[in-house]
N, C-alpha and C positions, 0 to 999 in steps of 0.2 A: 505493500499499501505506502510503502516511502513514509510514513508516519515514523515519526522518531520513538515515540511513547510504544510504536509494535512492536520493533526489535524486541525490546527488554522482558516484555512480557511473552513474546512469541520462547525465549531462553528459559524463561520462569515457567513456563506453561509444558516446554519439554523436559524440562528435569521433574516436576510433578509429575508429571506423565507418564514418564520410567519409570520414577519409583512406585507408583499406584499402580501400573501393570505387573512391576516385577512383584508385587505385594499378593495380586493376583493368581500370578502361576506360583506363589510358593515360596518364593525367595524375598530375603528382607527386604524392605521400602530401601533403606541405608546402602545397600547393594544396589539397586536399582538404581539409587539416583546416581551410585560412585560411576556406575556403567554409560548413563547419559549423558555425566560430564565427560570421560570419555569421547562418547560422539562424538560430542559437540568441539572437546579439544582437537578432535580430527578434521574436522570440516573447516572451509573456506574460512568460513565464519566467526572461527577461531577466535581471534585478534580483536574485532567488534566484541565478542561476545563478551570478551577480556575488560574492554576498556566502559562497556556498559555497567557491566556488574561491580567492577572493581570499587566504586564508594562505598558500595553494601560488604566488603570482604573484612574491614576492621568490624563489625558488630558481628557478622556471622562469626568469623574468626573466633571473639571471643565469648559467641551463643557457644560454638563449640569446644572453647577446652574448659567451660563451667560444668557443661553437661556431665562430663565423667565424674569431675568431683563432686555429683550430686548422686550418682548410682550407689559410692560407694557407703556402706554401711558404718559409720563408726564406730560402734561399738568392735566390729571385728576387726578395726584397724589399731582401736587400743588392744586387745585381745592378741592377736596374733601381730603384732610389731615387728618382733625380734624375725618370723618366718617374713612376712613379706620384707623387711630389708633384706634377707638375706636372697632371698629370690629377686630384687632387686641388681643386687650387686653380681648374681652369676647371667643377669641378663646384659647388664655393663661392661662385664670383664670378655663373656663371649662373643658379643655381638662386637665391641671395638677389638676386640684380636682379629676376630677374621673379618673385617672389614680394611681393616691397619695392615695385615697381611695381602688383602686383596691389591689394595694401594701398592704396596712393596713389588708386588709382582708386574703391578705395569710401569715400574720405574720410576717412581716420585721417589723425594728426600725421605728420609723417616721422620722430621718433624709435619712437612704436610703429611705423609701415611698417617702418623700418628692424630695430628688434629682430626684428619677426616673421617677417621676410626673411630673419634669419639662422638664426633657429631651425628653421626649414624648410631652409636650406640643406644641411643632411649628407644624405644617401645612406639613405635608408629600409630597413626591415626586408626588404616585400617584395621588393626589387632582389634580393635575395638567391637569393631562391625563381625571380626571373623569369632567373637570373643562372645560376644549377644546371641548372636547366630548357633553357636555350641551349645551354649545354655539352652536355647530354644529348644533347640532337636536332643539333647540330653547328653551328649558327649561330656559336657563337664556341673559339675552339680554345683547349687550357690554358693556352698564354703570354696571350692578350688575358685569361679570369678572371682567372688570375693577378692583372695587373694593377689590372683593375676590382675585384676583392678588395680588395687593396691600400690603393686611392684608396678605398674605401668604408669599409673601417675609419679609413681617417686624417681624412675627415669627419666621423666621427664622435668619433675623438679632439678633433679641434679645435672644435669646436662650442661646448663649453662652455665655453671660453674667450673663444672671439669672442663668446658673450652675455655675459659676464663684464666684458668690455671696452666694449660695448651699452649 
């Protein structure tokens, strides 16, 4: 139509539409929205979509990073704190080591490899989607989900401090 407001609405409709369609197919809405985003990112309109949606990015990112914290059961966090820290430490050490090794194999300096490895050591956003799906289909118990959720959040909290040291 050539109207300025039509394109962001089309992007929003495509995102919500793929999320809704995936829920009808038995897939989580979050995974559907993710797949819709991948399709949009590969389209010829990806740059325009990014430019139109960019002003909302900080607001939506803030909502995203608040939402995992709202999923944590504070009583589990307090009761299982040592186990959560141990899982988080294991995640950070293993992920940082593997990523550092991969960067060293690409023939970069040790400092660059270690910094990049630490940067990749936190648990990513997609793991929340996978974990929630695992909980819904019975692969994880509620107690295991709470431990993984707490450890994932801990890795996100500690990574910026580790990067500052690196």
